[in-house]
C-alpha positions, -999 to +999 in steps of 0.1 A: -202-730+659-179-742+688-142-735+688-132-771+682-154-775+651-140-742+638-104-754+643-112-787+626-128-769+596-098-745+593-074-774+594-094-792+567-094-761+546-056-758+550-051-794+541-072-789+510-053-758+500-020-777+503-035-806+483-046-782+456-012-765+454+003-800+451-019-808+422-010-775+405+028-778+405+027-759+372+017-728+391+050-712+402+055-695+435+063-662+417+029-664+400+012-669+433+031-639+447+021-617+418-016-627+419-022-634+456+006-619+476+016-652+491+032-685+480+040-720+492+070-705+511+047-681+529+025-710+539+055-728+553+066-697+573+030-693+587+030-730+596+063-727+614+051-695+632+020-713+644+042-741+658+065-715+674+035-697+690+024-730+706+059-740+717+061-769+692+096-775+679+095-774+641+122-764+617+115-743+587+127-772+565+101-795+582+074-769+577+083-767+540+081-804+537+045-803+551+035-778+525+055-791+495+051-828+503+088-833+500+120-814+509+119-779+494+152-785+476+138-815+459+106-797+449+126-768+436+148-791+415+118-810+401+092-783+396+105-747+399+114-729+368+136-698+365+114-666+367+111-648+334+119-612+331+081-605+327+073-624+360+101-605+378+087-572+365+052-581+374+063-591+409+083-558+413+052-539+403+033-555+432+059-544+457+055-507+450+033-487+474+003-470+459 
C-alpha cells in the first residue's frame, strides 16, 4: 500500500471514530477513560498535536470542535453528566501502577 492510500484510510477511520462517538453521546468521557484509557478530549489533544507538528495553526478549542462537532462547552452542557463516585473510583483504579 502506498503512503497516500494509507493516509487516506487512516483519515477515514478517524472520521468514522469521531462519527461513532458523536452517535454515542450517552458514553461519557470518564467511561472511555476507564475502559480504553482515552477519551474525546484525548482525541482533541492528539489532533492539535498533529497540527502543531505540521506547523498548522489550530487552537485546542478548534480541535475540540472537530471531535465534538460543537464547542466543548456546549457539548459538556448538553451531554456530560457528573461522574458518579463509582466512576471516579474505577478511574482512579486505572491510574495506579501495577
